[in-house]
Backbone and ligand atoms as CSV (ligand in chain L), in Angstrom:
chain,resi,resn,atom,element,x,y,z
A,1,MET,N,N,-132.022,121.067,-146.278
A,1,MET,CA,C,-130.650,120.795,-146.733
A,1,MET,C,C,-129.815,120.310,-145.549
A,2,THR,N,N,-129.109,119.237,-145.755
A,2,THR,CA,C,-128.252,118.682,-144.696
A,2,THR,C,C,-126.890,119.370,-144.726
A,3,SER,N,N,-126.385,119.686,-143.558
A,3,SER,CA,C,-125.064,120.331,-143.507
A,3,SER,C,C,-123.987,119.406,-144.040
A,4,GLN,N,N,-123.123,119.952,-144.859
A,4,GLN,CA,C,-121.989,119.159,-145.345
A,4,GLN,C,C,-120.871,119.091,-144.304
A,5,LEU,N,N,-120.966,119.955,-143.280
A,5,LEU,CA,C,-119.941,119.960,-142.227
A,5,LEU,C,C,-120.426,119.036,-141.118
A,6,THR,N,N,-119.846,117.847,-141.025
A,6,THR,CA,C,-120.395,116.840,-140.120
A,6,THR,C,C,-119.846,116.936,-138.699
A,7,GLU,N,N,-118.603,117.373,-138.559
A,7,GLU,CA,C,-117.992,117.497,-137.233
A,7,GLU,C,C,-116.816,118.463,-137.339
A,8,ILE,N,N,-116.337,118.944,-136.189
A,8,ILE,CA,C,-115.054,119.629,-136.177
A,8,ILE,C,C,-113.987,118.536,-136.212
A,9,ASP,N,N,-113.138,118.533,-137.201
A,9,ASP,CA,C,-112.052,117.550,-137.227
A,9,ASP,C,C,-110.917,118.014,-136.319
A,10,HIS,N,N,-110.443,119.234,-136.569
A,10,HIS,CA,C,-109.421,119.765,-135.682
A,10,HIS,C,C,-109.393,121.282,-135.704
A,11,VAL,N,N,-108.838,121.820,-134.626
A,11,VAL,CA,C,-108.533,123.239,-134.532
A,11,VAL,C,C,-107.013,123.320,-134.502
A,12,ALA,N,N,-106.438,124.042,-135.456
A,12,ALA,CA,C,-104.983,124.065,-135.598
A,12,ALA,C,C,-104.393,125.336,-134.995
A,13,ILE,N,N,-103.339,125.146,-134.230
A,13,ILE,CA,C,-102.655,126.241,-133.546
A,13,ILE,C,C,-101.197,126.238,-133.978
A,14,ALA,N,N,-100.755,127.357,-134.519
A,14,ALA,CA,C,-99.356,127.481,-134.952
A,14,ALA,C,C,-98.492,127.866,-133.759
A,15,VAL,N,N,-97.400,127.124,-133.580
A,15,VAL,CA,C,-96.498,127.385,-132.452
A,15,VAL,C,C,-95.048,127.396,-132.934
A,16,ASN,N,N,-94.206,128.087,-132.178
A,16,ASN,CA,C,-92.786,128.134,-132.517
A,16,ASN,C,C,-92.057,126.878,-132.053
A,17,ASP,N,N,-92.431,126.374,-130.877
A,17,ASP,CA,C,-91.736,125.223,-130.286
A,17,ASP,C,C,-92.774,124.141,-129.990
A,18,ILE,N,N,-92.909,123.191,-130.886
A,18,ILE,CA,C,-93.988,122.201,-130.747
A,18,ILE,C,C,-93.769,121.300,-129.534
A,19,ASP,N,N,-92.528,121.011,-129.202
A,19,ASP,CA,C,-92.285,120.155,-128.042
A,19,ASP,C,C,-92.680,120.860,-126.746
A,20,ALA,N,N,-92.416,122.159,-126.685
A,20,ALA,CA,C,-92.837,122.932,-125.517
A,20,ALA,C,C,-94.357,122.998,-125.443
A,21,ALA,N,N,-95.004,123.145,-126.595
A,21,ALA,CA,C,-96.474,123.223,-126.614
A,21,ALA,C,C,-97.091,121.896,-126.187
A,22,ILE,N,N,-96.526,120.782,-126.690
A,22,ILE,CA,C,-97.019,119.458,-126.299
A,22,ILE,C,C,-96.844,119.263,-124.796
A,23,ALA,N,N,-95.668,119.607,-124.301
A,23,ALA,CA,C,-95.387,119.424,-122.870
A,23,ALA,C,C,-96.362,120.235,-122.015
A,24,TRP,N,N,-96.705,121.425,-122.488
A,24,TRP,CA,C,-97.656,122.270,-121.747
A,24,TRP,C,C,-99.040,121.635,-121.721
A,25,TYR,N,N,-99.531,121.194,-122.867
A,25,TYR,CA,C,-100.851,120.555,-122.918
A,25,TYR,C,C,-100.879,119.295,-122.054
A,26,GLU,N,N,-99.763,118.550,-122.072
A,26,GLU,CA,C,-99.701,117.322,-121.276
A,26,GLU,C,C,-99.700,117.628,-119.784
A,27,SER,N,N,-98.861,118.569,-119.372
A,27,SER,CA,C,-98.704,118.803,-117.938
A,27,SER,C,C,-99.890,119.553,-117.347
A,28,VAL,N,N,-100.471,120.471,-118.111
A,28,VAL,CA,C,-101.570,121.273,-117.566
A,28,VAL,C,C,-102.903,120.544,-117.657
A,29,PHE,N,N,-103.159,119.918,-118.803
A,29,PHE,CA,C,-104.481,119.325,-119.039
A,29,PHE,C,C,-104.465,117.795,-119.004
A,30,GLY,N,N,-103.284,117.205,-118.875
A,30,GLY,CA,C,-103.206,115.748,-118.981
A,30,GLY,C,C,-103.539,115.275,-120.389
A,31,ALA,N,N,-103.381,116.151,-121.357
A,31,ALA,CA,C,-103.741,115.840,-122.745
A,31,ALA,C,C,-102.793,114.796,-123.327
A,32,VAL,N,N,-103.301,114.050,-124.296
A,32,VAL,CA,C,-102.526,112.956,-124.886
A,32,VAL,C,C,-102.352,113.179,-126.387
A,33,VAL,N,N,-101.099,113.150,-126.813
A,33,VAL,CA,C,-100.816,113.215,-128.252
A,33,VAL,C,C,-101.084,111.841,-128.848
A,34,VAL,N,N,-101.988,111.781,-129.809
A,34,VAL,CA,C,-102.356,110.495,-130.412
A,34,VAL,C,C,-101.763,110.304,-131.804
A,35,HIS,N,N,-101.193,111.368,-132.349
A,35,HIS,CA,C,-100.604,111.250,-133.684
A,35,HIS,C,C,-99.562,112.332,-133.860
A,36,ARG,N,N,-98.450,111.957,-134.481
A,36,ARG,CA,C,-97.401,112.924,-134.773
A,36,ARG,C,C,-96.960,112.647,-136.199
A,37,GLU,N,N,-96.847,113.682,-137.000
A,37,GLU,CA,C,-96.504,113.465,-138.407
A,37,GLU,C,C,-95.842,114.704,-138.988
A,38,VAL,N,N,-94.794,114.492,-139.764
A,38,VAL,CA,C,-94.219,115.561,-140.567
A,38,VAL,C,C,-94.840,115.454,-141.955
A,39,VAL,N,N,-95.476,116.538,-142.384
A,39,VAL,CA,C,-96.074,116.579,-143.719
A,39,VAL,C,C,-95.147,117.421,-144.593
A,40,GLU,N,N,-94.289,116.718,-145.323
A,40,GLU,CA,C,-93.236,117.398,-146.086
A,40,GLU,C,C,-93.811,118.375,-147.116
A,41,SER,N,N,-94.927,117.963,-147.761
A,41,SER,CA,C,-95.491,118.810,-148.815
A,41,SER,C,C,-95.947,120.160,-148.269
A,42,ASP,N,N,-96.361,120.196,-147.014
A,42,ASP,CA,C,-96.807,121.449,-146.393
A,42,ASP,C,C,-95.703,122.106,-145.567
A,43,GLY,N,N,-94.586,121.405,-145.376
A,43,GLY,CA,C,-93.507,121.952,-144.551
A,43,GLY,C,C,-93.893,122.117,-143.093
A,44,VAL,N,N,-94.665,121.146,-142.571
A,44,VAL,CA,C,-95.085,121.243,-141.171
A,44,VAL,C,C,-94.839,119.950,-140.403
A,45,ASP,N,N,-94.616,120.132,-139.115
A,45,ASP,CA,C,-94.579,119.051,-138.143
A,45,ASP,C,C,-95.836,119.230,-137.306
A,46,GLU,N,N,-96.660,118.191,-137.207
A,46,GLU,CA,C,-97.905,118.345,-136.466
A,46,GLU,C,C,-98.052,117.301,-135.387
A,47,ALA,N,N,-98.721,117.691,-134.315
A,47,ALA,CA,C,-99.071,116.775,-133.235
A,47,ALA,C,C,-100.564,116.917,-133.003
A,48,LEU,N,N,-101.258,115.781,-132.955
A,48,LEU,CA,C,-102.700,115.799,-132.716
A,48,LEU,C,C,-102.984,115.372,-131.289
A,49,ILE,N,N,-103.735,116.212,-130.587
A,49,ILE,CA,C,-104.176,115.934,-129.224
A,49,ILE,C,C,-105.663,115.665,-129.287
A,50,ARG,N,N,-106.080,114.508,-128.824
A,50,ARG,CA,C,-107.490,114.153,-128.942
A,50,ARG,C,C,-108.337,114.915,-127.919
A,51,VAL,N,N,-109.440,115.471,-128.383
A,51,VAL,CA,C,-110.454,116.079,-127.513
A,51,VAL,C,C,-111.798,115.533,-127.991
A,52,ALA,N,N,-112.352,114.576,-127.253
A,52,ALA,CA,C,-113.558,113.855,-127.684
A,52,ALA,C,C,-113.322,113.279,-129.080
A,53,ASP,N,N,-114.172,113.604,-130.038
A,53,ASP,CA,C,-114.009,113.050,-131.387
A,53,ASP,C,C,-113.223,113.977,-132.302
A,54,SER,N,N,-112.660,115.037,-131.732
A,54,SER,CA,C,-111.912,116.017,-132.521
A,54,SER,C,C,-110.484,116.097,-132.013
A,55,TYR,N,N,-109.708,116.968,-132.627
A,55,TYR,CA,C,-108.316,117.129,-132.226
A,55,TYR,C,C,-107.957,118.606,-132.100
A,56,ILE,N,N,-106.993,118.861,-131.232
A,56,ILE,CA,C,-106.221,120.094,-131.316
A,56,ILE,C,C,-104.981,119.717,-132.116
A,57,GLN,N,N,-104.672,120.486,-133.137
A,57,GLN,CA,C,-103.508,120.194,-133.978
A,57,GLN,C,C,-102.460,121.277,-133.716
A,58,LEU,N,N,-101.371,120.882,-133.069
A,58,LEU,CA,C,-100.259,121.812,-132.887
A,58,LEU,C,C,-99.384,121.719,-134.132
A,59,LEU,N,N,-99.057,122.872,-134.678
A,59,LEU,CA,C,-98.358,122.944,-135.970
A,59,LEU,C,C,-97.104,123.783,-135.830
A,60,THR,N,N,-96.014,123.296,-136.381
A,60,THR,CA,C,-94.813,124.127,-136.429
A,60,THR,C,C,-94.130,123.909,-137.778
A,61,PRO,N,N,-93.489,124.946,-138.322
A,61,PRO,CA,C,-92.868,124.780,-139.643
A,61,PRO,C,C,-91.601,123.936,-139.586
A,62,THR,N,N,-91.328,123.227,-140.686
A,62,THR,CA,C,-90.081,122.475,-140.797
A,62,THR,C,C,-89.084,123.184,-141.700
A,63,ARG,N,N,-89.518,124.245,-142.376
A,63,ARG,CA,C,-88.604,125.009,-143.218
A,63,ARG,C,C,-89.102,126.447,-143.348
A,64,ASP,N,N,-88.172,127.329,-143.745
A,64,ASP,CA,C,-88.467,128.763,-143.738
A,64,ASP,C,C,-89.526,129.181,-144.753
A,65,ASP,N,N,-89.667,128.396,-145.838
A,65,ASP,CA,C,-90.649,128.791,-146.858
A,65,ASP,C,C,-92.004,128.110,-146.652
A,66,SER,N,N,-92.175,127.456,-145.509
A,66,SER,CA,C,-93.462,126.846,-145.188
A,66,SER,C,C,-94.507,127.937,-144.969
A,67,PRO,N,N,-95.742,127.722,-145.414
A,67,PRO,CA,C,-96.800,128.709,-145.143
A,67,PRO,C,C,-96.961,129.001,-143.651
A,68,VAL,N,N,-96.729,127.994,-142.829
A,68,VAL,CA,C,-96.863,128.214,-141.382
A,68,VAL,C,C,-95.727,129.094,-140.859
A,69,ALA,N,N,-94.550,128.982,-141.462
A,69,ALA,CA,C,-93.444,129.877,-141.079
A,69,ALA,C,C,-93.811,131.319,-141.405
A,70,LYS,N,N,-94.405,131.513,-142.567
A,70,LYS,CA,C,-94.816,132.865,-142.961
A,70,LYS,C,C,-95.914,133.383,-142.038
A,71,TYR,N,N,-96.824,132.496,-141.674
A,71,TYR,CA,C,-97.914,132.866,-140.770
A,71,TYR,C,C,-97.358,133.310,-139.419
A,72,LEU,N,N,-96.411,132.523,-138.882
A,72,LEU,CA,C,-95.832,132.851,-137.575
A,72,LEU,C,C,-95.075,134.172,-137.620
A,73,ALA,N,N,-94.352,134.393,-138.729
A,73,ALA,CA,C,-93.587,135.642,-138.853
A,73,ALA,C,C,-94.519,136.843,-138.877
A,74,LYS,N,N,-95.670,136.669,-139.513
A,74,LYS,CA,C,-96.613,137.787,-139.675
A,74,LYS,C,C,-97.511,137.974,-138.456
A,75,ASN,N,N,-98.004,136.854,-137.914
A,75,ASN,CA,C,-99.049,136.933,-136.885
A,75,ASN,C,C,-98.615,136.476,-135.498
A,76,GLY,N,N,-97.488,135.790,-135.410
A,76,GLY,CA,C,-97.119,135.181,-134.140
A,76,GLY,C,C,-97.916,133.901,-133.906
A,77,GLU,N,N,-97.714,133.325,-132.736
A,77,GLU,CA,C,-98.384,132.058,-132.432
A,77,GLU,C,C,-99.887,132.272,-132.255
A,78,GLY,N,N,-100.640,131.215,-132.552
A,78,GLY,CA,C,-102.077,131.296,-132.305
A,78,GLY,C,C,-102.886,130.487,-133.285
A,79,LEU,N,N,-104.195,130.729,-133.256
A,79,LEU,CA,C,-105.131,129.978,-134.087
A,79,LEU,C,C,-104.771,130.109,-135.562
A,80,HIS,N,N,-104.586,128.977,-136.238
A,80,HIS,CA,C,-104.174,128.985,-137.634
A,80,HIS,C,C,-105.319,128.619,-138.580
A,81,HIS,N,N,-106.022,127.532,-138.299
A,81,HIS,CA,C,-107.198,127.182,-139.105
A,81,HIS,C,C,-108.146,126.281,-138.341
A,82,VAL,N,N,-109.369,126.210,-138.856
A,82,VAL,CA,C,-110.379,125.301,-138.326
A,82,VAL,C,C,-110.689,124.289,-139.417
A,83,ALA,N,N,-110.680,123.006,-139.049
A,83,ALA,CA,C,-110.920,121.946,-140.028
A,83,ALA,C,C,-112.252,121.269,-139.739
A,84,TYR,N,N,-113.098,121.233,-140.759
A,84,TYR,CA,C,-114.396,120.574,-140.659
A,84,TYR,C,C,-114.344,119.232,-141.366
A,85,ARG,N,N,-114.937,118.216,-140.749
A,85,ARG,CA,C,-115.072,116.925,-141.411
A,85,ARG,C,C,-116.230,116.984,-142.414
A,86,VAL,N,N,-115.995,116.429,-143.580
A,86,VAL,CA,C,-117.028,116.352,-144.614
A,86,VAL,C,C,-117.040,114.923,-145.162
A,87,ASP,N,N,-118.169,114.542,-145.729
A,87,ASP,CA,C,-118.261,113.188,-146.297
A,87,ASP,C,C,-117.555,113.105,-147.641
A,88,ASN,N,N,-117.596,114.226,-148.386
A,88,ASN,CA,C,-117.046,114.216,-149.740
A,88,ASN,C,C,-116.342,115.552,-149.984
A,89,CYS,N,N,-115.040,115.532,-149.838
A,89,CYS,CA,C,-114.264,116.772,-149.920
A,89,CYS,C,C,-114.445,117.446,-151.285
A,90,ALA,N,N,-114.428,116.659,-152.342
A,90,ALA,CA,C,-114.550,117.229,-153.689
A,90,ALA,C,C,-115.895,117.919,-153.872
A,91,ALA,N,N,-116.949,117.290,-153.382
A,91,ALA,CA,C,-118.295,117.860,-153.540
A,91,ALA,C,C,-118.427,119.157,-152.745
A,92,THR,N,N,-117.896,119.164,-151.524
A,92,THR,CA,C,-117.998,120.376,-150.708
A,92,THR,C,C,-117.137,121.486,-151.300
A,93,LEU,N,N,-115.965,121.127,-151.813
A,93,LEU,CA,C,-115.107,122.126,-152.455
A,93,LEU,C,C,-115.815,122.733,-153.669
A,94,GLU,N,N,-116.514,121.904,-154.425
A,94,GLU,CA,C,-117.268,122.412,-155.583
A,94,GLU,C,C,-118.355,123.384,-155.137
A,95,ALA,N,N,-118.994,123.075,-154.006
A,95,ALA,CA,C,-120.031,123.983,-153.485
A,95,ALA,C,C,-119.421,125.328,-153.099
A,96,VAL,N,N,-118.223,125.282,-152.519
A,96,VAL,CA,C,-117.527,126.521,-152.155
A,96,VAL,C,C,-117.210,127.321,-153.414
A,97,LYS,N,N,-116.683,126.641,-154.416
A,97,LYS,CA,C,-116.325,127.327,-155.665
A,97,LYS,C,C,-117.570,127.874,-156.371
A,98,ALA,N,N,-118.656,127.109,-156.314
A,98,ALA,CA,C,-119.899,127.555,-156.949
A,98,ALA,C,C,-120.441,128.825,-156.295
A,99,SER,N,N,-120.099,129.026,-155.013
A,99,SER,CA,C,-120.539,130.239,-154.317
A,99,SER,C,C,-119.733,131.455,-154.753
A,100,GLY,N,N,-118.683,131.201,-155.527
A,100,GLY,CA,C,-117.818,132.285,-155.982
A,100,GLY,C,C,-116.669,132.563,-155.036
A,101,ALA,N,N,-116.568,131.764,-153.958
A,101,ALA,CA,C,-115.533,131.994,-152.949
A,101,ALA,C,C,-114.168,131.521,-153.456
A,102,ARG,N,N,-113.157,132.221,-152.987
A,102,ARG,CA,C,-111.790,131.890,-153.358
A,102,ARG,C,C,-111.316,130.674,-152.563
A,103,VAL,N,N,-110.645,129.761,-153.252
A,103,VAL,CA,C,-110.114,128.575,-152.574
A,103,VAL,C,C,-108.591,128.534,-152.734
A,104,ILE,N,N,-107.930,127.854,-151.835
A,104,ILE,CA,C,-106.480,127.681,-151.932
A,104,ILE,C,C,-106.168,126.441,-152.765
A,105,ASP,N,N,-106.938,125.384,-152.540
A,105,ASP,CA,C,-106.764,124.153,-153.320
A,105,ASP,C,C,-107.892,124.044,-154.332
A,106,GLN,N,N,-107.543,123.994,-155.606
A,106,GLN,CA,C,-108.570,123.865,-156.650
A,106,GLN,C,C,-109.172,122.468,-156.666
A,107,THR,N,N,-108.376,121.495,-156.243
A,107,THR,CA,C,-108.868,120.119,-156.144
A,107,THR,C,C,-108.372,119.536,-154.817
A,108,PRO,N,N,-109.092,118.545,-154.261
A,108,PRO,CA,C,-108.651,117.925,-153.006
A,108,PRO,C,C,-107.275,117.279,-153.156
A,109,ARG,N,N,-106.570,117.198,-152.048
A,109,ARG,CA,C,-105.219,116.639,-152.055
A,109,ARG,C,C,-105.000,115.846,-150.764
A,110,PRO,N,N,-103.940,115.045,-150.700
A,110,PRO,CA,C,-103.697,114.269,-149.477
A,110,PRO,C,C,-103.336,115.156,-148.292
A,111,GLY,N,N,-103.918,114.844,-147.132
A,111,GLY,CA,C,-103.570,115.513,-145.878
A,111,GLY,C,C,-102.861,114.532,-144.964
A,112,SER,N,N,-102.765,114.854,-143.688
A,112,SER,CA,C,-102.133,113.918,-142.755
A,112,SER,C,C,-103.123,112.801,-142.407
A,113,ARG,N,N,-102.640,111.747,-141.761
A,113,ARG,CA,C,-103.481,110.607,-141.347
A,113,ARG,C,C,-104.207,109.952,-142.510
A,114,GLY,N,N,-103.701,110.109,-143.730
A,114,GLY,CA,C,-104.355,109.479,-144.866
A,114,GLY,C,C,-105.671,110.143,-145.254
A,115,THR,N,N,-105.888,111.381,-144.833
A,115,THR,CA,C,-107.119,112.085,-145.169
A,115,THR,C,C,-107.000,112.758,-146.537
A,116,ILE,N,N,-108.130,113.226,-147.030
A,116,ILE,CA,C,-108.178,114.038,-148.245
A,116,ILE,C,C,-108.655,115.419,-147.803
A,117,VAL,N,N,-107.930,116.450,-148.212
A,117,VAL,CA,C,-108.217,117.784,-147.685
A,117,VAL,C,C,-108.236,118.834,-148.788
A,118,ALA,N,N,-108.843,119.972,-148.464
A,118,ALA,CA,C,-108.781,121.152,-149.321
A,118,ALA,C,C,-108.973,122.374,-148.433
A,119,PHE,N,N,-108.244,123.447,-148.768
A,119,PHE,CA,C,-108.333,124.673,-147.977
A,119,PHE,C,C,-109.123,125.748,-148.722
A,120,VAL,N,N,-109.931,126.463,-147.952
A,120,VAL,CA,C,-110.702,127.603,-148.451
A,120,VAL,C,C,-109.997,128.872,-147.985
A,121,HIS,N,N,-109.871,129.833,-148.872
A,121,HIS,CA,C,-109.129,131.046,-148.530
A,121,HIS,C,C,-109.829,131.854,-147.441
A,122,PRO,N,N,-109.076,132.342,-146.454
A,122,PRO,CA,C,-109.715,133.095,-145.359
A,122,PRO,C,C,-110.441,134.357,-145.835
A,123,LYS,N,N,-110.025,134.906,-146.963
A,123,LYS,CA,C,-110.714,136.095,-147.486
A,123,LYS,C,C,-112.147,135.752,-147.889
A,124,ALA,N,N,-112.357,134.463,-148.222
A,124,ALA,CA,C,-113.685,134.026,-148.644
A,124,ALA,C,C,-114.557,133.662,-147.459
A,125,SER,N,N,-113.928,133.390,-146.311
A,125,SER,CA,C,-114.672,132.782,-145.204
A,125,SER,C,C,-114.570,133.628,-143.939
A,126,PHE,N,N,-114.726,134.938,-144.121
A,126,PHE,CA,C,-114.853,135.860,-142.999
A,126,PHE,C,C,-113.661,135.806,-142.055
A,127,GLY,N,N,-112.475,135.605,-142.648
A,127,GLY,CA,C,-111.241,135.742,-141.879
A,127,GLY,C,C,-110.691,134.471,-141.276
A,128,THR,N,N,-111.387,133.339,-141.467
A,128,THR,CA,C,-110.879,132.081,-140.915
A,128,THR,C,C,-110.410,131.167,-142.039
A,129,LEU,N,N,-109.172,130.722,-141.954
A,129,LEU,CA,C,-108.704,129.694,-142.881
A,129,LEU,C,C,-109.441,128.402,-142.550
A,130,ILE,N,N,-110.135,127.857,-143.555
A,130,ILE,CA,C,-110.944,126.647,-143.359
A,130,ILE,C,C,-110.322,125.485,-144.126
A,131,GLU,N,N,-110.250,124.344,-143.451
A,131,GLU,CA,C,-109.811,123.112,-144.096
A,131,GLU,C,C,-110.993,122.143,-144.114
A,132,LEU,N,N,-111.217,121.530,-145.241
A,132,LEU,CA,C,-112.236,120.488,-145.373
A,132,LEU,C,C,-111.516,119.144,-145.304
A,133,VAL,N,N,-111.950,118.260,-144.425
A,133,VAL,CA,C,-111.258,116.991,-144.208
A,133,VAL,C,C,-112.197,115.810,-144.456
A,134,GLU,N,N,-111.797,114.977,-145.385
A,134,GLU,CA,C,-112.529,113.721,-145.627
A,134,GLU,C,C,-111.682,112.571,-145.121
A,135,GLU,N,N,-112.254,111.785,-144.213
A,135,GLU,CA,C,-111.519,110.643,-143.702
A,135,GLU,C,C,-111.689,109.482,-144.670
A,136,THR,N,N,-110.614,108.724,-144.852
A,136,THR,CA,C,-110.668,107.639,-145.836
A,136,THR,C,C,-110.557,106.277,-145.153
A,137,ARG,N,N,-110.508,106.276,-143.837
A,137,ARG,CA,C,-110.481,104.994,-143.127
A,137,ARG,C,C,-111.122,105.155,-141.770
L,1,CO,CO,CO,-105.294,121.039,-140.579
């Protein structure tokens, strides 16, 4: 059986001050932000820092009812989710559901950068919020 998880797409870190976090990554590691996007549907402002073929995704909420705002209030800053690249988000999501695991998204939906994404509930995946990412370009 071939793994449906083809690469790490990104590791997401929730932060209170995204500009401070970007400045830190830039000054300490010489890291480069290659994409910045506000995803209104998720209530987040994100910055992607390229690391080889993957990204570090710095995430901060844009409103108080954003899931990331709730996460920060409960857990503080830190690792928020791990995103795996898949060839077919819908097919992999179906495999997750067929295993009986709880999912956050019943069907794939648009993510940032024109991707198609779906989240798996951390209760189903040993404590890690998992995002499945299908690139469309
Ligand atoms: Co993500």
